[in-house]
N, C-alpha and C positions, 0 to 999 in steps of 0.2 A: 427632670423632663417627664412629662406625662406620656406613658406609652400608648395612650388612646389616640394620639394624633402626632404627626410629624410637623416640625416647624420649618417654614420656608423663609428664606432671607435673600436680600439682594446680593448677587455675586460679589460685588465690590466690598461689601461689609465682611465677607469671608475670605478676602484675598484672592479673588478671581477676576480676570479681565472679562467684562460682560461682552465686549466685541468679539473676543475669541469664542466664547460660548455661543454667541449668535451665529458665528461661522460654523460651529459644530452643528447647530440646529439645521442650518441650510444643507449641510453635507448629509445629515441623516435623512432629510426629506428627499435628497437626490438619490440616495440608496433605494428608496421606495420607487421613485419615478422611473429609474433605470432597471427595475426588477432585479436589483442585487439581492434585496430582501423583500418579503411580502409585507411585513409589519414589524415594529420594534417598540421597545420602551426602555428608557435609560434615566438613571438618576445619579447625580454627583453630589456628595455631601462633604461638609467640613465642620468640625467641632459639633457634630450632632445635628446640623441644620442642612436643609436641602438648598443647594445653590443653583441647581439646574435639573429640570425634569421635562421629559418630552415623550409624547406618545404619537406615533404616526403610522400610517398604513393600515393593513387589514389583518385582523385576527383570523378571518376566514373569508376570502374573496368570494368563494362559491356561495356562501350564505349571506354575503353582503354585510358582514360584521366587522366593524373597525376595531383597532386596538384601543382599549380604554383602561383606566385604573382597575377595572373589574376583570380584565382578561387574565385567565389562568394559563400559565406556561408549564410545560414539562421541563423541570430543571435538571433532570437526569443526575449527572455526577456532582452537581452543586448541592445534592443531598449529602455528600460525603462530609463536608465540614460540619454540618449540623449533627450528624451521627458522632463525629469525632469529639465535638464539644460534650455530648452526652457521656462519652467514655471518660473524658478528663474530669468530669464532675465526680465520677466514681473513684478516680484516682485521688482527687482532693479529699474525698470522704474516707479514704483508707480501705476501700473495699477491694482494691486491686492495685498493684504497682506496675509501672511501665515495664519493668524487668521480669514480671511474673510470667511463667509459661501459661499459655492460654488453656492448656489441658487441665489446669486446676479448676477451671469453670466449665470447659467444653471437653470432656474426656475423649471424644472422637478423635482429637488431635494428639493423643498421648504418645503415639509411636510414628511420627512422620517419616516417610521414606522419600528418597530422591531418585528420580529416573536417571539411569546411567546410559541405557541404550534401548532401541526397539520401542515397541508399544504402540506404534501408529495403528489405529483401527483399520482393519482391512489389509494390513501389511503382513509379511511373513515372519518377521522377527518378534518374538515375544518380549514383553517389557522386562528389562533387567533393572532392579532397584537395589538400593542400599539404605541403611539407616542414616537419618540426618545427623550431622555432627553437633547440631544445636537444636534445642526445642524452639518451637514458634513462640515468641514472646509478644506481649501486647504492642510494644514499640515497633516490632517488625510489621504487624498488621497496619498500624497507623502510617507507616512510612513506605508501604508497598515493597518491603524487602523480605517478605515471609516465604517466597518461593511459589506463591499462588499465581494464577494467571486469569485471563478471560478467554472465552471461546472464540471471540472475534479476532484475536491477534493473528491466527493462521501462520504462526512462525515455528511451532514445535509440535511434537507428538502429544505433549500434555495438553496443549490447546485443543487438539483433535479429540482427546479423551473427554474434555469438557463438553465439546459439541455433541458427542455421542451420548453423554450422560443427560443432556438437556431433554432428549427425546423420551426419557423415562420418568421425568419429574412432574408430569401433569398432575395437578391437585396437591402437590407437596406443600406443606407449610414451611415457614422460614427455618425451623429447627431441622426438619427432615432434609431440606434443600442443602443446608450447611453440612450436615452429617454425611450426606452422600458425596459431597465434594471432598470431605476429609479423607475418604477412602482412596482418593486418587493420589498418585505420586506428586511430589513437589518438582518444580522446574530446576531448583538449585537449593543449596543449603541456606537456611535463614540467615540474613544479615550480610550475605556475600554479593548480592546483585540487587538491581532495582527492576521491577516489572509491574506495570499497571495491572490491577487484578481485582478479584472479588473480595479482597481483604476487608474492605469496609462493610460488606455484607456480613462477614464473620464477626466484625466488631459489633454490628447491630444485634446479632444473635447473642453475643456475650453480654451486651448491655441489658437486653431484655431478660436474659437468664438471671443476672445479678439483681435486677429490680423485681423479678417475679411478676412481670406484666408484659403484655404485647408491646413490641417496639413502637407501634403507633401511639399507644397510650403514654409510653415513657417520653417520647419526643414532645408530645403535646404538653405533658405535665411539667417537664423540666427545662424545655427550651422554647417551644412555640407559644404557648399561652402566656408565660411571663413577659415575652416581648410584644405581645399583641399581634402575633402572626396567625390570625384566626382563619385565613384562607389557605394556609399551607397544609397539605394533606396527602395521604397515600391514595385515597379514594374520594372522588368528587361525587356528591349526591346526584342522582339522575336528574333532579330538578334544576341543577346548576350546570349541566353538561354543555349547554350552549355558550358558556363562558370560555370553554377550552379552545385555544388557538390551534389552527391546523398546522401540520408539518408540511413543509415544501422542500423541493430539491431542484437544482438547476436542470433544465432540459436542454437537449441538443439544439433546440430551435431558439435559444436565447431567452426563453420565458421560464417562469417558475411553475413546476408541476406539483399539484397537491398529492400527498401520500395518505393512505389510510381511508377508512370509511367516511362518508359524509357526516354521519353522526359519530362524534368523537368517542373513543373508549374512555371510560371513567377511571381506569387504573393505568398506570405506566407499566407496572409489572404484576405478575400474579401473586408474588410474595410482597411483604412489606420490606422492600429493598433499601437498607441503609446506605447502599452504595449508589442508588440511582432511581428511587421510586417516587419522589415527591413532585407534586404540583405546587406552584407558588405564584404570587403576583409580584409586580415590581415593588410595590410599597412594603409588602411583607419581607421580602429578602433585603430591602434597603434597611429595615429595622435591624435585621441580623448583622448587616455590614456595619451599621453605625455602632452597634454594641462592640464589635471587634475593633473599630477605629478608636473607641473611647476606653479601651483597656478591659473589656469584658462586661460592661454595664450599659444598660439603657434605662435612664431614670432610676426607679427603685429596683429594677430587675437586674439581678447579678447572675451572669452565666458561669464564669470562672474568675478566679482572682487574677490580677494583672501579671503576677510572676508566672502563673500557669500559662496564661496566654503568651507571654514572652517565650516560654519554652515551646509552645505549639508552633509559633511563627519563626522558630530558629531551625536552621538546617541540621537534621539529625543523620544525614547520610555519613557513613564511616569516613573519618579523616577529613570531613568538610568537603567531600566530593560533590560533583554535580550529576544530574540525571544522565547526560550523554556518556559520562565515564562509567557509571554504575549499571546502565541498562544492559540486560542480558541480550536484547535484540533491539534494533531500531528500524523504523521510527517508532516513537512512543509519544503519548500526550505529555506536554510540558518539556519536551526533549530539546532544550536549548542550552548552549554553553553558559556557565555561570549561574544556572538555576538548580537549586537543590530541592529537598523535600523535608517538611517539618512533620508535625503530628496532625495531619489532615489537610495541609495546604502545600502548594509549591511555593518556594521562597527564592527571591532573587538575591543571591550573594554578591554577584559581580555584574552590574548592569552594563559595563563596558564590554565584557565578554558576550553578553546577550544582545548587544547592539540595540539597546532600548533606551528611551529617554526617562523612564521611570527611575525612582531612587533605589539605592541599596536597601534591602529589607522589605520591599514590596512583596505582598503575598496574596494568594487567592486560588481560584480554580475555575473551571468551566464545565459545560455540559454537552452532551452528544448532539443537541440541536442548536449549538452555537451560542447558548447563553454563556455569560462570563461575569466574574466580579473580581475586583482587587482592592486591597487596602494598603495605604501608605501610612504606616503608624507614626512616623516622625512628624508628618504633616497633618495627621488626624483626618485624612481624606479617605473616602470610600466611593467606589463606582460600581454600579450594578447595571448590566445590560441584558435585556430579554429579547429573544426572537425565537423562531422555530425553523431553522434551516439545517438540513443534513446534506452532506457530512459536515462536521464541525470545523474541518480544516479547509473549507472552501475559500475563506478569506481570513486574513490576519486581523480579525476584529479587535481583539484585546490590545494588540500593539497599536492599532490606529487610534483607539480610544485613549490609551496612555499618552500618545503624542499630543493629542488635543488637550488633555488635562495638564500635562507638563507645560504646554504653551500658555495655558490660561492662568496658571498660578502667578501671582504678583508678589507674594511674600512667602518665606519658608514656613 
């Protein structure tokens, strides 16, 4: 396959019912008409060919800009799988092992400590910590079991420490940002619980350090350019800013309200965030999803070997546990029974427990503005959905898309 262009095929030739996909098209248009979403783009592929593709609605209604193949979306946490692939490439090269303590590369994490009590900013009880019983290892970062957190969780004193720290990091580069977080205590001992976190940002810094180059250059060289993902970037040129879709949120009046300045910001984050900083287009991310569905390759471009990808899309939570069982607090992203976590993706181990129509082994992730993607490896199917709606849990978009795709399949 030539990575310069994607191949389109009639749905029936790829084992899809065209009538079901036409019903999906009408449903997507209804989502726009009813102001469920402002605009969207979706692609469904099988065996490396596009069976369904649809662009509808507005990238920015205020500027009268429709969604087109050129529209740039903030993919936020859908950056994480790309960064995770870059890390596994280094594992394949023997530069680091999944079991290696990350302090061998990032010495700021040499002596992690776990919060025992106290420590809430503004509180009366000082932080009491103890040494972690286990070093943070690469696999802990990739599975969100390292004991790190996010400032937006608002569930613990450590989350609050992260929020306080953010106010001191203006102008910090990725390395300084990661090192500052390394000074804060962990929420739990590595490997004992699951907590969605800045772990993939730490992975990004580790990757950049091992490569000896900025993360943006590393991702471009080793993932994005080989796949032909030329529009995927941490920073959009000012001349291309009009391509960026606006973020919207539901208002109390039943309409969608635009967030942010009329002229879009050309960066998602001030640092090159391997956990959530990329812009992308539907076609670009579809290239990435096809490579995953085809075992790690797109044409002549090889991301990782098929056995490496098999490991990435396997549940690595201890004892084959799921996210609800391992989560230190709930709710969490991906928090569904029967869903575990691999090396950069959520993984459906038990679709019956998850009450979903997708198959066992389905894997993927989503972003803060309701973007989502998933891959069904046994069926060689990938689905990418782009929009810009916050919060991401407003609607069960991934589940609804899975239902349509399951209904449309006419052969295994």
